[in-house]
PyMOL commands that place a pseudoatom at each C-alpha (Angstrom):
pseudoatom trace, name=CA, resn=MET, resi=1, chain=A, elem=C, hetatm=0, pos=[-34.889, -79.280, 61.462]
pseudoatom trace, name=CA, resn=ARG, resi=2, chain=A, elem=C, hetatm=0, pos=[-37.093, -81.531, 59.365]
pseudoatom trace, name=CA, resn=VAL, resi=3, chain=A, elem=C, hetatm=0, pos=[-39.512, -81.958, 62.252]
pseudoatom trace, name=CA, resn=ILE, resi=4, chain=A, elem=C, hetatm=0, pos=[-39.837, -78.224, 62.891]
pseudoatom trace, name=CA, resn=ALA, resi=5, chain=A, elem=C, hetatm=0, pos=[-41.172, -77.304, 59.434]
pseudoatom trace, name=CA, resn=PRO, resi=6, chain=A, elem=C, hetatm=0, pos=[-44.293, -79.543, 59.569]
pseudoatom trace, name=CA, resn=ILE, resi=7, chain=A, elem=C, hetatm=0, pos=[-44.995, -78.498, 63.149]
pseudoatom trace, name=CA, resn=ALA, resi=8, chain=A, elem=C, hetatm=0, pos=[-44.717, -74.822, 62.194]
pseudoatom trace, name=CA, resn=ALA, resi=9, chain=A, elem=C, hetatm=0, pos=[-47.043, -75.349, 59.212]
pseudoatom trace, name=CA, resn=VAL, resi=10, chain=A, elem=C, hetatm=0, pos=[-49.650, -77.106, 61.360]
pseudoatom trace, name=CA, resn=ALA, resi=11, chain=A, elem=C, hetatm=0, pos=[-49.430, -74.375, 64.016]
pseudoatom trace, name=CA, resn=LEU, resi=12, chain=A, elem=C, hetatm=0, pos=[-49.872, -71.697, 61.362]
pseudoatom trace, name=CA, resn=LEU, resi=13, chain=A, elem=C, hetatm=0, pos=[-52.925, -73.428, 59.921]
pseudoatom trace, name=CA, resn=ALA, resi=14, chain=A, elem=C, hetatm=0, pos=[-54.416, -73.847, 63.389]
pseudoatom trace, name=CA, resn=LEU, resi=15, chain=A, elem=C, hetatm=0, pos=[-53.933, -70.160, 64.157]
pseudoatom trace, name=CA, resn=ALA, resi=16, chain=A, elem=C, hetatm=0, pos=[-55.422, -69.135, 60.826]
pseudoatom trace, name=CA, resn=ALA, resi=17, chain=A, elem=C, hetatm=0, pos=[-58.468, -71.349, 61.426]
pseudoatom trace, name=CA, resn=ALA, resi=18, chain=A, elem=C, hetatm=0, pos=[-58.875, -70.009, 64.957]
pseudoatom trace, name=CA, resn=CYS, resi=19, chain=A, elem=C, hetatm=0, pos=[-58.937, -66.381, 63.819]
pseudoatom trace, name=CA, resn=SER, resi=20, chain=A, elem=C, hetatm=0, pos=[-62.301, -64.892, 63.027]
pseudoatom trace, name=CA, resn=PRO, resi=21, chain=A, elem=C, hetatm=0, pos=[-62.922, -62.760, 59.883]
pseudoatom trace, name=CA, resn=GLY, resi=22, chain=A, elem=C, hetatm=0, pos=[-62.787, -59.680, 62.104]
pseudoatom trace, name=CA, resn=ASP, resi=23, chain=A, elem=C, hetatm=0, pos=[-59.286, -60.672, 63.208]
pseudoatom trace, name=CA, resn=HIS, resi=24, chain=A, elem=C, hetatm=0, pos=[-58.203, -60.930, 59.584]
pseudoatom trace, name=CA, resn=GLN, resi=25, chain=A, elem=C, hetatm=0, pos=[-59.552, -57.445, 58.851]
pseudoatom trace, name=CA, resn=GLY, resi=26, chain=A, elem=C, hetatm=0, pos=[-57.855, -56.067, 61.950]
pseudoatom trace, name=CA, resn=ALA, resi=27, chain=A, elem=C, hetatm=0, pos=[-54.580, -57.676, 60.944]
pseudoatom trace, name=CA, resn=GLY, resi=28, chain=A, elem=C, hetatm=0, pos=[-54.919, -56.188, 57.447]
pseudoatom trace, name=CA, resn=ALA, resi=29, chain=A, elem=C, hetatm=0, pos=[-55.544, -52.747, 58.915]
pseudoatom trace, name=CA, resn=ASP, resi=30, chain=A, elem=C, hetatm=0, pos=[-52.511, -53.148, 61.193]
pseudoatom trace, name=CA, resn=VAL, resi=31, chain=A, elem=C, hetatm=0, pos=[-50.320, -54.041, 58.209]
pseudoatom trace, name=CA, resn=LYS, resi=32, chain=A, elem=C, hetatm=0, pos=[-51.599, -51.010, 56.258]
pseudoatom trace, name=CA, resn=ASP, resi=33, chain=A, elem=C, hetatm=0, pos=[-50.961, -48.728, 59.244]
pseudoatom trace, name=CA, resn=ALA, resi=34, chain=A, elem=C, hetatm=0, pos=[-47.454, -50.103, 59.610]
pseudoatom trace, name=CA, resn=GLY, resi=35, chain=A, elem=C, hetatm=0, pos=[-46.820, -49.477, 55.900]
pseudoatom trace, name=CA, resn=ARG, resi=36, chain=A, elem=C, hetatm=0, pos=[-48.020, -45.895, 56.226]
pseudoatom trace, name=CA, resn=SER, resi=37, chain=A, elem=C, hetatm=0, pos=[-45.804, -45.366, 59.265]
pseudoatom trace, name=CA, resn=VAL, resi=38, chain=A, elem=C, hetatm=0, pos=[-42.768, -46.635, 57.391]
pseudoatom trace, name=CA, resn=ALA, resi=39, chain=A, elem=C, hetatm=0, pos=[-43.588, -44.450, 54.369]
pseudoatom trace, name=CA, resn=ASN, resi=40, chain=A, elem=C, hetatm=0, pos=[-44.008, -41.381, 56.571]
pseudoatom trace, name=CA, resn=ALA, resi=41, chain=A, elem=C, hetatm=0, pos=[-40.726, -42.082, 58.360]
pseudoatom trace, name=CA, resn=ALA, resi=42, chain=A, elem=C, hetatm=0, pos=[-38.918, -42.489, 55.021]
pseudoatom trace, name=CA, resn=ALA, resi=43, chain=A, elem=C, hetatm=0, pos=[-40.397, -39.224, 53.748]
pseudoatom trace, name=CA, resn=GLY, resi=44, chain=A, elem=C, hetatm=0, pos=[-39.327, -37.476, 56.938]
pseudoatom trace, name=CA, resn=ILE, resi=45, chain=A, elem=C, hetatm=0, pos=[-35.775, -38.731, 56.527]
pseudoatom trace, name=CA, resn=ALA, resi=46, chain=A, elem=C, hetatm=0, pos=[-35.668, -37.708, 52.866]
pseudoatom trace, name=CA, resn=HIS, resi=47, chain=A, elem=C, hetatm=0, pos=[-36.680, -34.143, 53.725]
pseudoatom trace, name=CA, resn=ASN, resi=48, chain=A, elem=C, hetatm=0, pos=[-34.446, -33.813, 56.802]
pseudoatom trace, name=CA, resn=ALA, resi=49, chain=A, elem=C, hetatm=0, pos=[-32.005, -30.889, 56.536]
pseudoatom trace, name=CA, resn=ASP, resi=50, chain=A, elem=C, hetatm=0, pos=[-29.127, -32.891, 58.024]
pseudoatom trace, name=CA, resn=VAL, resi=51, chain=A, elem=C, hetatm=0, pos=[-29.661, -35.665, 55.498]
pseudoatom trace, name=CA, resn=LYS, resi=52, chain=A, elem=C, hetatm=0, pos=[-29.743, -33.137, 52.638]
pseudoatom trace, name=CA, resn=ARG, resi=53, chain=A, elem=C, hetatm=0, pos=[-26.462, -31.589, 53.880]
pseudoatom trace, name=CA, resn=ALA, resi=54, chain=A, elem=C, hetatm=0, pos=[-24.891, -35.025, 54.104]
pseudoatom trace, name=CA, resn=GLU, resi=55, chain=A, elem=C, hetatm=0, pos=[-26.041, -35.754, 50.537]
pseudoatom trace, name=CA, resn=ALA, resi=56, chain=A, elem=C, hetatm=0, pos=[-24.514, -32.490, 49.313]
pseudoatom trace, name=CA, resn=ASP, resi=57, chain=A, elem=C, hetatm=0, pos=[-21.240, -33.203, 51.134]
pseudoatom trace, name=CA, resn=LEU, resi=58, chain=A, elem=C, hetatm=0, pos=[-21.103, -36.697, 49.694]
pseudoatom trace, name=CA, resn=ARG, resi=59, chain=A, elem=C, hetatm=0, pos=[-21.815, -35.395, 46.193]
pseudoatom trace, name=CA, resn=GLN, resi=60, chain=A, elem=C, hetatm=0, pos=[-19.112, -32.716, 46.529]
pseudoatom trace, name=CA, resn=GLY, resi=61, chain=A, elem=C, hetatm=0, pos=[-16.634, -35.308, 47.812]
pseudoatom trace, name=CA, resn=GLY, resi=62, chain=A, elem=C, hetatm=0, pos=[-17.440, -37.528, 44.853]
pseudoatom trace, name=CA, resn=HIS, resi=63, chain=A, elem=C, hetatm=0, pos=[-16.825, -34.682, 42.420]
pseudoatom trace, name=CA, resn=ALA, resi=64, chain=A, elem=C, hetatm=0, pos=[-13.503, -33.834, 44.088]
pseudoatom trace, name=CA, resn=ALA, resi=65, chain=A, elem=C, hetatm=0, pos=[-12.427, -37.484, 43.998]
pseudoatom trace, name=CA, resn=ALA, resi=66, chain=A, elem=C, hetatm=0, pos=[-13.371, -37.726, 40.318]
pseudoatom trace, name=CA, resn=GLN, resi=67, chain=A, elem=C, hetatm=0, pos=[-11.385, -34.585, 39.538]
pseudoatom trace, name=CA, resn=ASP, resi=68, chain=A, elem=C, hetatm=0, pos=[-8.334, -35.986, 41.357]
pseudoatom trace, name=CA, resn=PHE, resi=69, chain=A, elem=C, hetatm=0, pos=[-8.743, -39.291, 39.530]
pseudoatom trace, name=CA, resn=ARG, resi=70, chain=A, elem=C, hetatm=0, pos=[-8.881, -37.549, 36.144]
pseudoatom trace, name=CA, resn=LYS, resi=71, chain=A, elem=C, hetatm=0, pos=[-5.696, -35.621, 37.001]
pseudoatom trace, name=CA, resn=LEU, resi=72, chain=A, elem=C, hetatm=0, pos=[-3.878, -38.804, 38.031]
pseudoatom trace, name=CA, resn=ALA, resi=73, chain=A, elem=C, hetatm=0, pos=[-5.093, -40.580, 34.893]
pseudoatom trace, name=CA, resn=ALA, resi=74, chain=A, elem=C, hetatm=0, pos=[-3.755, -37.769, 32.700]
pseudoatom trace, name=CA, resn=GLU, resi=75, chain=A, elem=C, hetatm=0, pos=[-0.382, -37.936, 34.463]
pseudoatom trace, name=CA, resn=ALA, resi=76, chain=A, elem=C, hetatm=0, pos=[-0.308, -41.732, 34.060]
pseudoatom trace, name=CA, resn=LYS, resi=77, chain=A, elem=C, hetatm=0, pos=[-1.090, -41.355, 30.353]
pseudoatom trace, name=CA, resn=ILE, resi=78, chain=A, elem=C, hetatm=0, pos=[1.834, -38.951, 29.906]
pseudoatom trace, name=CA, resn=GLU, resi=79, chain=A, elem=C, hetatm=0, pos=[4.190, -41.323, 31.717]
pseudoatom trace, name=CA, resn=ALA, resi=80, chain=A, elem=C, hetatm=0, pos=[2.927, -44.270, 29.659]
pseudoatom trace, name=CA, resn=HIS, resi=81, chain=A, elem=C, hetatm=0, pos=[3.629, -42.372, 26.444]
pseudoatom trace, name=CA, resn=LYS, resi=82, chain=A, elem=C, hetatm=0, pos=[7.145, -41.514, 27.678]
pseudoatom trace, name=CA, resn=LEU, resi=83, chain=A, elem=C, hetatm=0, pos=[7.798, -45.154, 28.549]
pseudoatom trace, name=CA, resn=SER, resi=84, chain=A, elem=C, hetatm=0, pos=[6.448, -46.250, 25.182]
pseudoatom trace, name=CA, resn=GLY, resi=85, chain=A, elem=C, hetatm=0, pos=[8.774, -43.837, 23.397]
pseudoatom trace, name=CA, resn=ASP, resi=86, chain=A, elem=C, hetatm=0, pos=[11.761, -44.980, 25.431]
pseudoatom trace, name=CA, resn=THR, resi=87, chain=A, elem=C, hetatm=0, pos=[10.932, -48.615, 24.740]
pseudoatom trace, name=CA, resn=ARG, resi=88, chain=A, elem=C, hetatm=0, pos=[10.472, -47.940, 21.040]
pseudoatom trace, name=CA, resn=GLY, resi=89, chain=A, elem=C, hetatm=0, pos=[13.863, -46.213, 20.877]
pseudoatom trace, name=CA, resn=ALA, resi=90, chain=A, elem=C, hetatm=0, pos=[15.608, -48.994, 22.771]
pseudoatom trace, name=CA, resn=THR, resi=91, chain=A, elem=C, hetatm=0, pos=[14.008, -51.620, 20.532]
pseudoatom trace, name=CA, resn=HIS, resi=92, chain=A, elem=C, hetatm=0, pos=[15.135, -49.731, 17.450]
pseudoatom trace, name=CA, resn=ASP, resi=93, chain=A, elem=C, hetatm=0, pos=[18.693, -49.498, 18.794]
pseudoatom trace, name=CA, resn=VAL, resi=94, chain=A, elem=C, hetatm=0, pos=[18.823, -53.239, 19.401]
pseudoatom trace, name=CA, resn=THR, resi=95, chain=A, elem=C, hetatm=0, pos=[17.356, -54.291, 16.073]
pseudoatom trace, name=CA, resn=ARG, resi=96, chain=A, elem=C, hetatm=0, pos=[19.005, -51.944, 13.589]
pseudoatom trace, name=CA, resn=HIS, resi=97, chain=A, elem=C, hetatm=0, pos=[21.815, -53.386, 11.450]
pseudoatom trace, name=CA, resn=ASP, resi=98, chain=A, elem=C, hetatm=0, pos=[24.252, -50.483, 11.186]
pseudoatom trace, name=CA, resn=HIS, resi=99, chain=A, elem=C, hetatm=0, pos=[26.337, -51.381, 14.195]
pseudoatom trace, name=CA, resn=PRO, resi=100, chain=A, elem=C, hetatm=0, pos=[30.092, -50.884, 13.696]
pseudoatom trace, name=CA, resn=ASP, resi=101, chain=A, elem=C, hetatm=0, pos=[30.697, -54.599, 14.279]
pseudoatom trace, name=CA, resn=ASP, resi=102, chain=A, elem=C, hetatm=0, pos=[28.184, -55.593, 11.595]
pseudoatom trace, name=CA, resn=ARG, resi=103, chain=A, elem=C, hetatm=0, pos=[30.283, -57.055, 8.746]
pseudoatom trace, name=CA, resn=SER, resi=104, chain=A, elem=C, hetatm=0, pos=[27.465, -58.090, 6.504]
pseudoatom trace, name=CA, resn=GLY, resi=105, chain=A, elem=C, hetatm=0, pos=[27.503, -55.021, 4.424]
for i in range(1, 105): cmd.bond("trace and resi %d" % i, "trace and resi %d" % (i + 1))
show_as sticks, trace
zoom trace
């Protein structure tokens, strides 16, 4: 692995030195054309009717899931309050001092 990196660097430098200025300009134009092609393809996908429908379906599914989650959270809150009340009552029953067997009074 250590031998490959210097060899690759030397090969890259040799190729760069072997290329004429016209080759560099051609390579730059090729890169720009490739960038434009990618941008045009991305724009085409963004405006595709099937993609827009899929976006709408995904958004609607997200809203439905959020609504279900809010409903479950509200039910969990109610149950938590019930459990809290039951626990509070049981704690009070255990700690109060007016039991019939309490002779400290």
